[in-house]
C-alpha positions in Angstrom: 0.0 0.0 0.1 1.5 3.4 -1.0 2.1 5.9 1.7 2.8 8.8 -0.8 0.2 11.7 -0.6 -2.3 12.3 -3.3 -1.0 14.8 -5.9 -2.1 18.4 -5.6 -5.2 19.7 -7.5 -4.4 23.2 -8.8 -6.8 25.1 -10.8 -6.0 28.3 -12.7 -8.3 31.3 -12.0 -6.7 33.7 -14.3 -4.5 33.4 -17.3 -0.7 33.4 -16.9 0.1 37.0 -17.3 3.3 39.1 -17.9 3.1 42.8 -17.2 5.6 45.6 -17.5 4.6 48.1 -14.6 3.9 51.5 -15.8 6.3 54.2 -14.5 3.7 55.6 -12.2 2.7 52.1 -10.9 2.2 51.1 -7.3 0.1 48.4 -5.9 -2.1 48.5 -2.8 -4.0 45.2 -2.8 -7.3 44.6 -1.2 -7.4 41.2 0.8 -6.9 38.7 -1.9 -9.8 36.2 -2.4 -7.6 33.5 -3.7 -4.0 32.4 -4.1 -1.5 34.3 -6.2 1.8 33.4 -7.7 3.8 36.8 -8.2 7.3 36.6 -9.8 9.7 39.4 -10.7 11.6 38.8 -13.9 13.2 42.3 -14.4 13.4 45.7 -12.6 13.7 46.9 -9.0 11.2 47.8 -6.3 10.0 46.9 -2.8 7.0 45.0 -1.3 5.4 45.1 2.0 3.2 42.5 3.6 2.0 42.4 7.4 4.7 44.8 8.3 7.5 42.9 6.5 9.4 44.6 3.8 11.3 42.9 0.9 13.4 44.4 -1.8 12.3 43.3 -5.3 14.7 42.2 -8.1 14.8 39.5 -10.7 14.2 36.2 -9.1 12.2 37.2 -6.1 8.9 35.4 -6.1 5.9 35.4 -3.8 3.1 33.0 -3.1 0.2 34.9 -1.5 -2.7 33.3 0.3 -6.3 34.3 0.6 -6.5 37.3 2.9 -3.1 38.6 2.2 -3.0 42.3 1.2 0.5 43.1 -0.2 1.7 46.6 -1.2 4.5 47.3 -3.7 6.3 50.1 -5.5 9.1 50.2 -8.0 11.8 52.4 -9.4 10.3 54.0 -12.5 13.7 54.1 -14.1 14.0 50.3 -13.6 10.3 49.2 -14.1 9.2 45.8 -12.7 8.5 43.0 -15.2 6.3 40.7 -13.2 4.6 37.3 -14.1 1.8 35.9 -12.2 -1.4 34.0 -12.0 -4.2 33.5 -9.5 -5.1 29.9 -8.6 -6.9 27.7 -6.1 -5.5 24.6 -4.5 -7.1 21.7 -2.7 -5.0 21.6 0.4 -2.5 23.6 2.6 1.2 23.5 2.1 1.9 25.5 -1.0 2.1 28.8 0.7 5.5 29.4 2.4 6.2 31.4 5.4 7.6 34.1 4.7 5.7 34.4 1.6 8.7 35.3 -0.7 12.0 33.9 -1.5 14.6 34.3 -4.3 14.7 31.6 -7.0 18.4 31.4 -8.2 17.7 29.5 -11.3 16.3 32.6 -13.2 16.5 30.8 -16.6 14.2 28.0 -15.5 11.9 30.6 -13.9 11.7 32.3 -17.2 11.2 29.1 -19.1 8.4 28.0 -17.0 6.6 31.4 -17.0 6.9 31.6 -21.0 5.9 28.0 -21.4 2.8 28.4 -19.1 1.8 31.6 -20.9 2.1 30.0 -24.5 0.4 26.7 -23.5 -2.6 28.4 -21.8 -3.0 30.7 -24.8 -3.4 27.7 -27.2 -6.9 27.4 -25.6 -7.2 23.7 -25.6 -7.3 21.3 -22.6 -3.8 20.0 -23.0 -2.6 23.6 -23.0 -4.4 24.5 -19.8 -3.1 21.3 -18.1 0.6 22.2 -19.2 0.0 25.7 -17.7 -1.1 24.2 -14.5 1.9 21.9 -14.4 4.2 24.9 -15.0 2.5 26.5 -12.0 3.1 23.5 -9.8 6.9 23.6 -10.8 7.1 27.3 -10.1 5.4 26.8 -6.6 8.0 24.2 -5.8 10.8 26.5 -6.9 9.5 29.3 -4.5 9.0 26.9 -1.7 12.5 25.6 -2.2 13.9 29.1 -2.3 12.2 30.0 1.0 13.1 26.9 2.8 16.7 26.4 1.4 17.9 30.0 1.0 21.5 31.2 0.4 22.6 28.6 -2.1 25.9 29.7 -3.4 27.6 29.4 -6.7 29.8 26.7 -5.1 26.7 24.7 -4.1 25.5 24.8 -7.7 28.9 23.8 -9.0 28.9 20.7 -6.7 25.4 19.9 -7.7 26.6 20.1 -11.3 29.4 17.8 -10.7 27.0 15.2 -9.1 24.7 15.5 -12.2 27.5 14.8 -14.6 28.3 11.6 -12.5 24.8 10.5 -12.8 24.8 11.2 -16.5 28.0 9.4 -17.3 29.0 7.1 -14.5 31.0 5.0 -16.9 33.6 7.8 -17.3 37.0 7.2 -15.6 36.2 10.0 -12.9 38.9 11.0 -10.4 38.1 13.2 -7.4 40.8 15.6 -8.7 38.8 16.1 -11.9 35.6 16.5 -10.0 37.2 19.1 -7.9 38.5 21.1 -10.9 35.0 21.0 -12.4 33.7 22.8 -9.3 36.9 25.1 -9.0 37.7 23.9 -5.6 40.7 22.1 -4.0 40.2 18.4 -3.7 39.8 18.8 0.2 37.3 21.6 -0.1 35.4 19.7 -2.9 35.1 16.6 -0.9 33.8 18.4 2.3 31.2 20.3 0.3 30.2 17.2 -1.5 29.6 15.1 1.6 27.7 18.0 3.2 25.4 18.3 0.1 25.1 14.8 -0.9 25.5 12.9 2.3 28.4 10.6 1.0 31.9 10.9 -0.4 32.5 11.5 -4.2 33.8 8.1 -4.5 30.9 6.4 -2.9 28.4 8.5 -4.9 30.1 7.4 -8.1 29.9 3.9 -7.1 26.1 4.3 -6.4 25.6 5.9 -9.7 27.4 3.0 -11.5 25.3 0.4 -9.7 22.1 2.5 -10.5 22.9 2.5 -14.1 24.1 -1.2 -14.0 20.6 -2.2 -12.7 19.0 -0.3 -15.6 21.3 -1.9 -18.2 20.7 -5.3 -16.8 17.0 -5.1 -16.7 16.3 -3.0 -19.7 18.8 -4.0 -22.3 20.4 -7.2 -23.6 23.8 -6.5 -22.3 25.5 -9.3 -20.4 27.0 -9.0 -16.9 30.5 -8.7 -18.4 29.2 -6.1 -21.0 27.6 -4.1 -18.3 30.6 -4.2 -16.1 32.8 -3.0 -19.0 30.4 -0.2 -19.9 30.7 1.3 -16.6 34.4 1.2 -16.2 34.9 -2.1 -14.3 37.8 -4.3 -15.5 37.3 -6.9 -12.7 33.8 -8.5 -13.2 33.8 -10.3 -9.8 34.6 -7.0 -8.2 31.7 -5.4 -10.0 29.4 -8.2 -8.9 30.4 -7.8 -5.2 29.6 -4.1 -5.2 26.3 -4.7 -7.1 25.3 -7.3 -4.4 26.3 -5.1 -1.5 24.0 -2.2 -2.8 21.2 -4.2 -4.2 21.1 -7.4 -2.2 21.0 -9.4 -5.4 23.6 -10.6 -7.9 23.8 -9.0 -11.3 22.9 -12.3 -12.9 19.7 -12.4 -10.8 18.6 -9.0 -12.3 19.5 -9.7 -15.8 
């Protein structure tokens, strides 16, 4: 029996919308009747909600709840470009506290906003569903930005190295090569990697190889020997021992 919660049900109440705020623009909202996603894509300004103030710049996003009454202004020389949409949701848990956070991946934020807008304006059921899925992804980005703030360029670089390991586990990786990719010393890289991923780079690489080996053994026609070779193992018995240690089964059982 699955213990995963049921997926969210999100309903758009307004079209996904971009607006470049007029030079004289200011916002004094009445208490909102619904939820509102509000993302800054360009410009500078400030916002207040319940006595708290936040400077606005690209990447700052908010998720407002019914009853919130935000106020905002901007620099008319650096006019805000905002993307947003009103929505309703079938449960609690999508509105962070505080309401706003800074999404560091601005490129992804922009792609989701443009995709949501273009999909919705096709005016077909699949387009509306795609816009709702983009909304769900953007809510996830804001939630993560609020609850995991302050990610640095180094954090992103370490994550990128881990992604490369997952993508190409058969490469003859060394920790020195990984550290160079993150622009860190070997010792610094290892410390940051363990802090972020919960294991050493070498152990993470082994896990990536075993995960990929499982896919190759169960989804392709490769033999155990071919699978081991594809993932950089020259010693098949050694590969088999590592595989069994991490899966509880031998490679031949999964093939």
